[in-house]
Z-matrix of the N, CA and C atoms (Angstrom, degrees):
N
C 1 1.439
C 2 1.531 1 109.25
N 3 1.312 2 114.86 1 147.04
C 4 1.456 3 120.66 2 -178.80
C 5 1.502 4 108.68 3 -105.60
N 6 1.339 5 116.11 4 109.05
C 7 1.469 6 121.39 5 179.71
C 8 1.524 7 110.03 6 -103.44
N 9 1.327 8 115.22 7 142.66
C 10 1.470 9 121.00 8 177.69
C 11 1.535 10 106.28 9 -110.96
N 12 1.324 11 116.42 10 122.83
C 13 1.488 12 120.11 11 -177.35
C 14 1.512 13 111.53 12 -57.65
N 15 1.331 14 116.44 13 147.51
C 16 1.459 15 122.05 14 -177.46
C 17 1.528 16 112.53 15 -70.90
N 18 1.321 17 117.69 16 -20.09
C 19 1.457 18 120.16 17 -177.66
C 20 1.532 19 113.46 18 -79.33
N 21 1.313 20 117.62 19 -4.01
C 22 1.462 21 121.54 20 -178.62
C 23 1.552 22 108.91 21 -75.11
N 24 1.328 23 116.22 22 134.11
C 25 1.485 24 121.42 23 -178.99
C 26 1.515 25 110.70 24 -59.18
N 27 1.331 26 115.87 25 153.81
C 28 1.471 27 121.51 26 -172.29
C 29 1.527 28 113.30 27 -58.80
N 30 1.332 29 118.19 28 -43.42
C 31 1.458 30 118.46 29 -178.01
C 32 1.533 31 111.18 30 -67.29
N 33 1.319 32 115.14 31 -37.76
C 34 1.483 33 119.09 32 177.29
C 35 1.512 34 111.56 33 -71.13
N 36 1.334 35 115.41 34 -34.87
C 37 1.474 36 120.20 35 177.55
C 38 1.520 37 110.34 36 -62.32
N 39 1.338 38 116.63 37 -40.45
C 40 1.460 39 120.38 38 179.12
C 41 1.524 40 111.08 39 -62.46
N 42 1.342 41 116.01 40 -42.96
C 43 1.477 42 121.43 41 -179.92
C 44 1.545 43 108.53 42 -64.78
N 45 1.327 44 117.24 43 -43.79
C 46 1.439 45 119.28 44 179.52
C 47 1.513 46 113.41 45 -67.93
N 48 1.323 47 115.47 46 -34.53
C 49 1.469 48 119.39 47 176.07
C 50 1.507 49 110.56 48 -63.57
N 51 1.346 50 116.31 49 -42.79
C 52 1.463 51 119.87 50 176.32
C 53 1.529 52 111.10 51 -64.07
N 54 1.341 53 116.31 52 -41.09
C 55 1.462 54 120.29 53 177.83
C 56 1.516 55 111.59 54 -63.17
N 57 1.310 56 116.51 55 -36.66
C 58 1.462 57 120.60 56 176.25
C 59 1.524 58 110.33 57 -63.25
N 60 1.322 59 116.70 58 -40.82
C 61 1.466 60 119.83 59 176.14
C 62 1.526 61 112.56 60 -63.21
N 63 1.320 62 116.43 61 -41.11
C 64 1.473 63 121.08 62 177.12
C 65 1.538 64 109.36 63 -62.36
N 66 1.335 65 116.51 64 -44.46
C 67 1.450 66 121.01 65 179.01
C 68 1.526 67 111.17 66 -58.23
N 69 1.317 68 115.95 67 -45.41
C 70 1.469 69 120.46 68 179.03
C 71 1.524 70 111.73 69 -64.13
N 72 1.338 71 115.77 70 -41.55
C 73 1.481 72 118.88 71 177.13
C 74 1.525 73 112.33 72 -58.42
N 75 1.318 74 114.87 73 -31.40
C 76 1.465 75 121.54 74 -176.49
C 77 1.544 76 109.82 75 -97.98
N 78 1.330 77 117.51 76 14.43
C 79 1.450 78 124.26 77 178.19
C 80 1.528 79 112.23 78 62.96
N 81 1.323 80 115.89 79 31.73
C 82 1.450 81 119.47 80 178.61
C 83 1.514 82 111.81 81 -90.93
N 84 1.329 83 116.07 82 151.63
C 85 1.438 84 121.70 83 177.77
C 86 1.524 85 112.39 84 -100.82
N 87 1.329 86 115.56 85 -11.70
C 88 1.464 87 120.97 86 -178.86
C 89 1.517 88 109.86 87 -134.97
N 90 1.306 89 117.02 88 154.97
C 91 1.462 90 121.23 89 172.16
C 92 1.524 91 106.35 90 -82.11
N 93 1.314 92 115.46 91 122.10
C 94 1.462 93 121.59 92 179.00
C 95 1.533 94 108.41 93 -109.13
N 96 1.332 95 117.72 94 161.47
C 97 1.464 96 119.94 95 -179.99
C 98 1.551 97 112.33 96 -54.03
N 99 1.318 98 116.58 97 -33.73
C 100 1.444 99 119.57 98 -179.85
C 101 1.539 100 111.79 99 -64.45
N 102 1.322 101 117.58 100 -33.91
C 103 1.474 102 121.52 101 178.12
C 104 1.543 103 108.97 102 -65.38
N 105 1.307 104 116.95 103 -41.94
C 106 1.462 105 121.71 104 179.34
C 107 1.531 106 108.47 105 -65.59
N 108 1.334 107 117.11 106 -45.04
C 109 1.452 108 120.36 107 178.07
C 110 1.523 109 111.13 108 -57.43
N 111 1.305 110 117.01 109 -44.28
C 112 1.487 111 119.20 110 179.09
C 113 1.520 112 111.68 111 -61.28
N 114 1.318 113 116.95 112 -38.05
C 115 1.471 114 120.58 113 177.45
C 116 1.531 115 109.70 114 -63.79
N 117 1.318 116 116.51 115 -45.04
C 118 1.473 117 120.93 116 179.64
C 119 1.516 118 110.17 117 -61.85
N 120 1.339 119 117.84 118 -42.47
C 121 1.449 120 120.91 119 -179.89
C 122 1.527 121 112.23 120 -65.12
N 123 1.335 122 115.65 121 -36.59
C 124 1.479 123 120.35 122 178.60
C 125 1.524 124 113.35 123 -71.02
N 126 1.364 125 114.64 124 -23.75
C 127 1.454 126 119.07 125 -172.59
C 128 1.529 127 112.95 126 -66.43
N 129 1.345 128 116.60 127 -24.60
C 130 1.446 129 119.42 128 -177.80
C 131 1.532 130 113.26 129 70.84
N 132 1.339 131 116.21 130 19.82
C 133 1.449 132 120.84 131 179.23
C 134 1.530 133 110.83 132 -53.17
N 135 1.353 134 118.32 133 123.53
C 136 1.467 135 119.66 134 -175.73
C 137 1.520 136 113.55 135 -62.75
N 138 1.322 137 118.66 136 -34.44
C 139 1.469 138 121.52 137 178.37
C 140 1.533 139 109.51 138 -64.31
N 141 1.331 140 116.16 139 -46.52
C 142 1.450 141 120.26 140 179.68
C 143 1.528 142 109.95 141 -63.90
N 144 1.337 143 116.33 142 -44.67
C 145 1.472 144 119.82 143 178.93
C 146 1.520 145 112.29 144 -59.06
N 147 1.326 146 116.44 145 -39.91
C 148 1.461 147 121.58 146 179.48
C 149 1.533 148 110.96 147 -66.12
N 150 1.330 149 115.46 148 -43.89
C 151 1.471 150 120.73 149 179.55
C 152 1.520 151 111.58 150 -63.65
N 153 1.355 152 115.55 151 -42.76
C 154 1.450 153 118.55 152 176.64
C 155 1.519 154 111.94 153 -64.92
N 156 1.333 155 116.28 154 -41.09
C 157 1.461 156 121.47 155 178.86
C 158 1.512 157 111.19 156 -60.96
N 159 1.312 158 116.95 157 -42.46
C 160 1.475 159 120.76 158 178.79
C 161 1.507 160 111.16 159 -63.53
N 162 1.323 161 115.93 160 -30.93
C 163 1.480 162 120.90 161 179.47
C 164 1.522 163 111.94 162 -86.44
N 165 1.351 164 115.59 163 -2.35
C 166 1.462 165 119.35 164 179.83
C 167 1.539 166 112.83 165 76.33
N 168 1.323 167 116.67 166 26.16
C 169 1.449 168 122.26 167 -177.63
C 170 1.506 169 110.44 168 -110.16
N 171 1.315 170 117.37 169 129.58
C 172 1.465 171 121.77 170 176.52
C 173 1.564 172 108.09 171 -91.12
N 174 1.315 173 117.40 172 128.33
C 175 1.443 174 122.17 173 -176.28
C 176 1.544 175 112.01 174 -60.10
N 177 1.317 176 116.92 175 -39.89
C 178 1.489 177 120.65 176 178.33
C 179 1.508 178 111.54 177 -64.64
N 180 1.329 179 116.08 178 -44.09
C 181 1.479 180 119.92 179 178.13
C 182 1.502 181 111.57 180 -63.80
N 183 1.321 182 116.86 181 -41.09
C 184 1.453 183 121.23 182 178.94
C 185 1.522 184 111.28 183 -64.46
N 186 1.308 185 117.76 184 -44.02
C 187 1.465 186 121.23 185 178.75
C 188 1.551 187 110.16 186 -61.55
N 189 1.317 188 116.33 187 -42.11
C 190 1.458 189 120.23 188 177.77
C 191 1.523 190 111.11 189 -61.26
N 192 1.331 191 117.13 190 -45.52
C 193 1.469 192 121.72 191 179.36
C 194 1.533 193 111.16 192 -63.04
N 195 1.346 194 117.46 193 -39.19
C 196 1.478 195 120.04 194 178.77
C 197 1.528 196 109.45 195 -63.93
N 198 1.311 197 117.31 196 -45.60
C 199 1.454 198 120.27 197 -179.99
C 200 1.520 199 111.21 198 -62.24
N 201 1.308 200 117.85 199 -43.14
C 202 1.484 201 121.25 200 178.39
C 203 1.516 202 110.13 201 -61.88
N 204 1.321 203 116.73 202 -43.66
C 205 1.456 204 119.93 203 179.89
C 206 1.518 205 112.13 204 -62.49
N 207 1.304 206 116.21 205 -39.99
C 208 1.457 207 120.06 206 179.28
C 209 1.528 208 111.46 207 -68.08
N 210 1.322 209 116.01 208 -39.78
C 211 1.471 210 119.98 209 178.66
C 212 1.520 211 110.41 210 -65.35
N 213 1.338 212 115.86 211 -42.16
C 214 1.453 213 119.96 212 177.53
C 215 1.520 214 112.80 213 -62.03
N 216 1.327 215 114.82 214 -41.09
C 217 1.463 216 120.29 215 177.88
C 218 1.516 217 111.02 216 -64.50
N 219 1.335 218 117.01 217 -38.72
C 220 1.463 219 120.58 218 177.16
C 221 1.509 220 112.15 219 -65.64
N 222 1.298 221 117.88 220 -40.07
C 223 1.476 222 121.25 221 177.62
C 224 1.516 223 110.44 222 -63.81
N 225 1.322 224 116.90 223 -40.83
C 226 1.488 225 121.22 224 179.88
C 227 1.519 226 110.27 225 -63.89
N 228 1.354 227 116.13 226 -40.15
C 229 1.474 228 118.96 227 178.46
C 230 1.516 229 112.02 228 -64.84
N 231 1.335 230 115.99 229 -39.94
C 232 1.463 231 119.86 230 178.40
C 233 1.522 232 111.37 231 -63.20
N 234 1.336 233 117.14 232 -38.80
C 235 1.471 234 120.48 233 178.43
C 236 1.508 235 111.14 234 -65.51
N 237 1.346 236 115.59 235 -40.48
C 238 1.464 237 119.69 236 178.51
C 239 1.520 238 111.62 237 -63.14
N 240 1.322 239 116.69 238 -36.80
C 241 1.460 240 120.92 239 -177.49
C 242 1.518 241 112.26 240 -74.83
N 243 1.331 242 116.93 241 -21.61
C 244 1.472 243 121.68 242 -176.85
C 245 1.518 244 110.91 243 -75.35
């Protein structure tokens, strides 16, 4: 189970709660940095969008690449365990 400590500030708690949901959707048992990144990319934050745009990065493409990377990593772990 993924618990979020009560001392975490409300805005950060909301982001971590969303990241926990993403982790569960992806069959994860822990919140990983990639889950937080996906939440940030989904948020549509204008500052983040501007920074990505300046770097020539599309948020949708980046989110897709992150998901693919995580899925590939999960498949590799399952092969190692077999």
